[in-house]
C-alpha positions as CSV (number, residue, x, y, z in Angstrom):
1,M,29.6,-43.2,-6.0
2,K,31.5,-46.5,-6.0
3,R,28.2,-48.3,-6.2
4,Y,27.0,-46.0,-8.9
5,I,30.2,-46.7,-11.0
6,G,30.0,-50.4,-10.2
7,R,26.4,-50.6,-11.4
8,R,27.3,-48.8,-14.6
9,L,30.2,-51.1,-15.4
10,L,28.1,-54.2,-14.9
11,Q,25.5,-52.8,-17.3
12,A,28.3,-52.1,-19.9
13,V,29.4,-55.7,-19.7
14,A,25.9,-56.9,-20.1
15,V,25.3,-54.7,-23.1
16,L,28.4,-56.0,-24.8
17,W,27.5,-59.7,-24.1
18,A,23.9,-59.1,-25.4
19,A,25.2,-57.3,-28.6
20,Y,27.6,-60.3,-29.3
21,T,24.8,-62.9,-28.6
22,V,22.2,-61.2,-30.8
23,S,24.6,-60.6,-33.7
24,F,25.6,-64.2,-33.5
25,L,22.2,-65.6,-33.6
26,V,21.0,-63.2,-36.3
27,L,24.1,-63.9,-38.6
28,Y,23.7,-67.7,-38.3
29,A,20.0,-67.4,-39.0
30,L,20.6,-65.9,-42.4
31,P,19.6,-68.2,-45.2
32,A,22.8,-67.8,-47.2
33,D,25.7,-70.1,-46.7
34,P,28.9,-68.3,-46.1
35,V,30.9,-71.3,-47.3
36,R,29.3,-71.3,-50.7
37,L,29.8,-67.5,-51.0
38,L,33.4,-68.1,-50.2
39,A,33.6,-70.9,-52.8
40,G,32.2,-68.6,-55.4
41,G,28.4,-68.1,-55.5
42,D,26.6,-71.2,-56.4
43,A,29.8,-73.2,-56.1
44,T,28.7,-75.4,-59.1
45,D,32.4,-76.4,-59.8
46,V,33.0,-77.4,-56.2
47,S,32.1,-80.8,-54.9
48,A,30.1,-81.3,-51.7
49,E,33.0,-83.0,-50.1
50,Q,35.2,-79.9,-50.7
51,L,32.4,-77.8,-49.2
52,D,32.1,-80.0,-46.1
53,A,35.9,-79.9,-45.6
54,L,35.9,-76.1,-45.9
55,R,32.9,-76.0,-43.5
56,E,34.8,-78.2,-41.0
57,R,38.0,-76.2,-41.2
58,L,36.0,-73.0,-40.5
59,G,34.2,-74.7,-37.6
60,L,30.8,-74.2,-39.1
61,D,30.0,-77.9,-39.0
62,Q,29.4,-77.9,-35.2
63,P,26.1,-77.3,-33.6
64,L,25.0,-73.7,-33.0
65,V,25.4,-73.9,-29.3
66,V,28.9,-75.4,-29.5
67,Q,29.9,-72.7,-32.0
68,Y,28.6,-70.0,-29.7
69,I,30.5,-71.3,-26.7
70,Q,33.7,-71.7,-28.6
71,K,33.5,-68.2,-30.2
72,L,32.5,-66.6,-27.0
73,G,35.5,-68.2,-25.3
74,E,37.8,-66.9,-28.1
75,V,36.3,-63.3,-27.8
76,L,36.9,-63.3,-24.0
77,R,40.5,-64.2,-24.7
78,G,40.7,-61.2,-27.1
79,D,40.6,-63.4,-30.4
80,L,37.9,-62.3,-32.7
81,G,38.8,-65.0,-35.3
82,A,39.7,-64.6,-38.9
83,S,37.9,-63.3,-41.9
84,I,36.3,-66.0,-43.8
85,G,36.9,-64.3,-47.1
86,T,40.6,-63.1,-46.7
87,G,41.8,-65.2,-43.8
88,R,43.3,-62.1,-42.1
89,P,42.7,-61.7,-38.3
90,V,39.6,-59.6,-37.6
91,T,41.6,-57.6,-35.0
92,T,44.1,-56.6,-37.7
93,I,41.3,-55.6,-40.2
94,L,39.7,-53.5,-37.5
95,A,43.0,-51.9,-36.4
96,E,43.5,-50.7,-39.9
97,A,40.0,-49.5,-40.5
98,I,39.3,-47.7,-37.1
99,P,41.7,-44.7,-37.4
100,P,40.2,-43.4,-40.7
101,T,36.7,-43.7,-39.3
102,V,37.7,-42.0,-36.0
103,Q,39.1,-39.1,-38.0
104,I,36.0,-38.2,-39.9
105,A,33.7,-39.2,-36.9
106,A,35.6,-36.9,-34.4
107,V,35.8,-33.9,-36.8
108,G,32.1,-34.5,-37.7
109,F,31.1,-34.6,-34.0
110,V,32.9,-31.3,-33.3
111,I,31.3,-29.6,-36.3
112,A,27.9,-31.0,-35.3
113,L,28.3,-29.9,-31.6
114,V,29.4,-26.4,-32.6
115,V,26.6,-25.8,-35.4
116,G,23.8,-27.6,-33.4
117,G,24.7,-25.8,-30.3
118,A,24.8,-22.5,-32.0
119,I,21.5,-22.9,-33.7
120,A,19.8,-24.0,-30.4
121,F,21.4,-21.1,-28.5
122,F,20.5,-18.3,-31.0
123,A,17.0,-19.7,-31.7
124,T,16.1,-19.4,-28.0
125,F,18.2,-16.2,-27.4
126,T,17.1,-13.9,-30.2
127,R,14.2,-11.5,-29.7
128,S,13.2,-11.7,-33.4
129,R,10.5,-14.2,-33.8
130,A,11.1,-14.6,-37.5
131,L,14.8,-15.5,-37.0
132,A,13.8,-17.9,-34.3
133,D,11.3,-19.6,-36.6
134,V,14.0,-19.9,-39.3
135,L,16.6,-21.4,-36.9
136,I,14.1,-23.9,-35.5
137,G,13.1,-24.9,-39.0
138,L,16.7,-25.9,-39.9
139,P,17.0,-29.1,-37.8
140,P,14.1,-30.9,-39.5
141,L,15.6,-30.1,-42.8
142,G,19.0,-31.5,-41.7
143,V,17.4,-34.7,-40.5
144,A,15.4,-35.1,-43.7
145,V,18.3,-34.7,-46.1
146,P,19.7,-38.2,-47.2
147,S,23.4,-38.6,-46.4
148,F,24.3,-40.1,-49.7
149,W,22.7,-37.2,-51.6
150,L,24.4,-34.6,-49.4
151,G,27.7,-36.3,-50.0
152,L,27.2,-36.4,-53.7
153,L,26.1,-32.7,-53.7
154,L,29.2,-31.6,-51.7
155,I,31.4,-33.5,-54.2
156,Q,29.7,-31.8,-57.2
157,W,30.1,-28.3,-55.6
158,F,33.5,-28.4,-53.9
159,S,35.3,-31.1,-55.9
160,F,34.1,-30.5,-59.5
161,A,32.5,-27.1,-59.7
162,I,34.9,-25.4,-57.3
163,P,37.9,-27.8,-57.0
164,I,38.8,-27.2,-53.4
165,F,38.6,-30.6,-51.7
166,P,39.3,-34.1,-53.2
167,A,36.4,-36.0,-54.3
168,V,37.4,-39.5,-53.1
169,G,40.2,-41.3,-51.2
170,D,42.2,-40.6,-48.0
171,G,44.6,-37.9,-49.0
172,G,45.4,-36.3,-45.7
173,A,43.6,-33.7,-43.6
174,I,42.0,-31.9,-46.5
175,S,40.2,-35.1,-47.6
176,I,38.4,-35.3,-44.2
177,V,36.5,-32.1,-44.7
178,L,33.6,-33.2,-47.0
179,P,33.0,-36.5,-45.3
180,A,33.0,-34.9,-41.9
181,I,30.5,-32.2,-43.0
182,T,28.3,-35.1,-44.6
183,L,28.3,-36.9,-41.1
184,A,27.8,-33.6,-39.2
185,V,24.7,-32.3,-40.8
186,P,22.2,-34.9,-39.6
187,T,24.0,-35.1,-36.2
188,S,23.9,-31.4,-35.8
189,A,20.3,-31.3,-36.5
190,T,19.6,-33.8,-33.7
191,I,21.7,-31.8,-31.2
192,A,19.9,-28.6,-32.2
193,Q,16.5,-30.1,-31.8
194,L,17.2,-31.6,-28.4
195,L,19.0,-28.6,-27.0
196,A,16.5,-26.0,-28.3
197,K,13.6,-27.9,-26.8
198,S,15.4,-28.2,-23.6
199,L,16.5,-24.7,-23.4
200,D,13.0,-23.4,-24.1
201,T,11.6,-25.6,-21.3
202,T,14.4,-24.6,-18.8
203,L,14.0,-20.9,-19.4
204,R,10.4,-21.2,-18.3
205,E,11.5,-22.7,-14.8
206,P,10.8,-20.6,-11.6
207,Y,14.5,-20.2,-10.8
208,I,15.1,-18.5,-14.0
209,D,12.5,-15.8,-12.9
210,T,14.4,-15.6,-9.6
211,A,17.7,-14.9,-11.6
212,W,15.9,-12.2,-13.6
213,A,14.7,-10.6,-10.3
214,K,18.2,-10.5,-9.0
215,G,19.3,-8.5,-11.9
216,A,21.3,-11.1,-13.8
217,S,21.9,-10.2,-17.5
218,R,20.2,-11.9,-20.5
219,T,23.5,-13.5,-21.5
220,R,24.2,-14.8,-17.9
221,V,20.7,-16.2,-17.5
222,H,20.9,-17.9,-20.8
223,V,24.4,-19.4,-20.4
224,R,24.9,-19.7,-16.7
225,H,21.5,-20.8,-15.6
226,G,19.7,-22.1,-18.8
227,L,22.3,-23.8,-20.9
228,R,23.9,-25.8,-18.1
229,N,20.6,-27.2,-16.9
230,A,19.4,-27.7,-20.5
231,A,22.5,-29.7,-21.5
232,L,21.4,-32.6,-19.3
233,P,18.8,-34.0,-21.6
234,A,20.9,-33.5,-24.7
235,L,23.8,-35.2,-22.9
236,T,21.6,-38.3,-22.3
237,M,21.4,-38.7,-26.1
238,T,25.1,-38.9,-26.6
239,G,24.9,-42.7,-27.1
240,L,22.3,-42.2,-29.8
241,I,24.5,-39.5,-31.4
242,V,27.6,-41.7,-31.4
243,G,25.5,-44.5,-32.9
244,Q,24.3,-42.1,-35.6
245,L,27.9,-41.2,-36.4
246,L,29.0,-44.8,-36.7
247,S,26.1,-45.8,-38.9
248,G,26.6,-42.7,-41.0
249,T,30.2,-43.9,-41.9
250,V,28.8,-46.7,-43.9
251,V,27.2,-44.4,-46.4
252,T,29.8,-41.7,-46.1
253,E,32.9,-43.9,-46.7
254,T,31.2,-45.6,-49.6
255,V,30.3,-42.3,-51.2
256,F,33.8,-40.7,-50.8
257,S,35.6,-44.1,-51.4
258,R,37.4,-43.9,-48.0
259,P,38.8,-46.8,-46.0
260,G,37.2,-47.4,-42.7
261,V,34.9,-49.3,-40.5
262,G,31.9,-48.4,-42.7
263,R,33.3,-49.9,-45.9
264,V,34.6,-52.9,-43.9
265,T,31.0,-53.4,-42.6
266,A,29.4,-53.0,-46.1
267,T,31.8,-55.6,-47.6
268,A,31.5,-58.0,-44.7
269,V,27.7,-58.0,-44.8
270,Q,27.6,-58.4,-48.6
271,Q,29.9,-61.4,-48.3
272,Q,28.4,-62.7,-45.1
273,D,31.8,-62.7,-43.4
274,I,30.5,-63.5,-40.0
275,P,33.6,-63.0,-37.9
276,V,34.3,-59.5,-39.4
277,V,30.6,-58.5,-38.9
278,Q,30.7,-59.7,-35.3
279,G,34.0,-57.8,-34.7
280,V,32.3,-54.6,-36.1
281,V,29.3,-55.1,-33.9
282,L,31.4,-55.6,-30.9
283,F,33.4,-52.5,-31.7
284,A,30.3,-50.4,-32.2
285,A,28.7,-51.7,-29.0
286,A,32.0,-50.9,-27.1
287,V,31.9,-47.3,-28.4
288,F,28.3,-47.0,-27.5
289,V,28.9,-48.4,-24.0
290,L,32.0,-46.2,-23.5
291,A,30.1,-43.1,-24.6
292,N,27.2,-43.9,-22.2
293,L,29.5,-44.8,-19.4
294,V,31.3,-41.4,-19.8
295,V,27.9,-39.7,-19.7
296,D,26.9,-41.6,-16.6
297,L,30.1,-40.5,-14.8
298,I,29.6,-36.9,-15.9
299,Y,26.0,-36.7,-14.8
300,P,26.7,-36.6,-11.1
301,L,29.2,-33.7,-11.6
302,L,26.4,-31.6,-13.3
303,D,23.5,-32.9,-11.2
304,P,24.4,-34.4,-7.8
305,R,20.8,-35.2,-7.1
306,I,21.3,-38.4,-9.3
307,V,23.7,-40.0,-6.7
308,L,21.8,-38.5,-3.7
309,A,18.5,-39.8,-5.0
310,G,20.0,-43.3,-5.4
311,A,21.5,-43.3,-1.9
312,R,18.2,-42.2,-0.4
313,Q,16.3,-44.9,-2.3
314,R,18.6,-47.6,-0.9
315,R,18.3,-46.2,2.7
316,G,14.6,-45.6,2.5
317,P,12.6,-43.0,4.5
318,A,12.8,-45.1,7.7
319,S,16.7,-44.8,7.9
320,T,16.8,-41.2,7.2
321,G,14.0,-40.1,9.5
322,A,12.5,-37.9,6.8
323,D,9.0,-37.6,5.6
324,P,8.7,-39.2,2.1
325,A,6.7,-36.3,0.7
326,S,9.2,-33.7,1.9
327,E,12.0,-35.8,0.7
328,A,10.6,-35.8,-2.8
329,T,10.2,-32.1,-3.0
330,S,13.3,-30.8,-1.1
331,L,15.7,-30.8,-4.0
332,P,13.6,-28.9,-6.6
333,D,12.8,-26.3,-3.9
334,Q,16.5,-25.9,-3.3
335,Q,17.0,-25.4,-7.0
336,T,14.3,-22.7,-7.1
337,L,15.7,-20.8,-4.1
338,E,19.3,-20.9,-5.3
339,P,19.3,-20.1,-9.1
340,T,22.9,-19.0,-9.3
341,G,24.1,-22.6,-8.6
342,G,23.3,-23.9,-12.0
343,A,22.1,-27.6,-12.2
344,R,21.6,-28.9,-8.7
């Protein structure tokens, strides 16, 4: 287990380094000049000497390799630099923007998990084929609906037609509802699609037939034996779901005029504010890595075969004294013979 955790931590560090490096190269490869943007568009009233002085003050006159090494060293010391546009520290900008984003993302994730899980559960649990077809047809619709259009529609319905929730701004808990629902719809559709497919496949496994033969109830088979095993593939997509939530905040916070990482990102990209964009990229990569790291640590608790298989691969068949063919089939056989154990 220690080696398993150690490998995952090294992978997390590598992903963060790669995310910073790629964002650095992409941003500096853009044709626009951030110094001219800071000076005001074409900067026709600014002399070339003034532009060079500003470029030198920002450290943009150095070769690309030198800039990369300097910036990477600052990041390792916890200094993300200062915004080119405002001069404020990037860490301060992110510290102010993260809490509002976390609020709507957390509420949206909970809504998506409950709604998506319920759709998948009842679509595979019901005996009515018509109802199952309707429920299975909902996730593609949720994925296809544009977030900005859904947000505007919710504002029209529940802010103007029926004035229940505020249309824009950050006015407390009640102002989180509509943005969270806007984020939750495509995310819940993703969860429902993954979980429904996984449940349908899991309920066809031989150990499910064994559970039926032992007299287990329909609810027990579906929840105890089916849902726990089916959750593993859906759990794997947690990183993708978290990324979908973060990317969705850019549109959602713009539509609802809310402060947050999404609006900071949109503004920074428009102004080519390289330090702020890199700070946002690092934050998003850190959230993505953290989510996947938590999933990697939960996996062995739900399915111990992951750690066991890794240990056997390191030892090899010669050290265990077991036949490779029997080694490869022993664990699935155990799962078939012991259906009441859930994911094994």
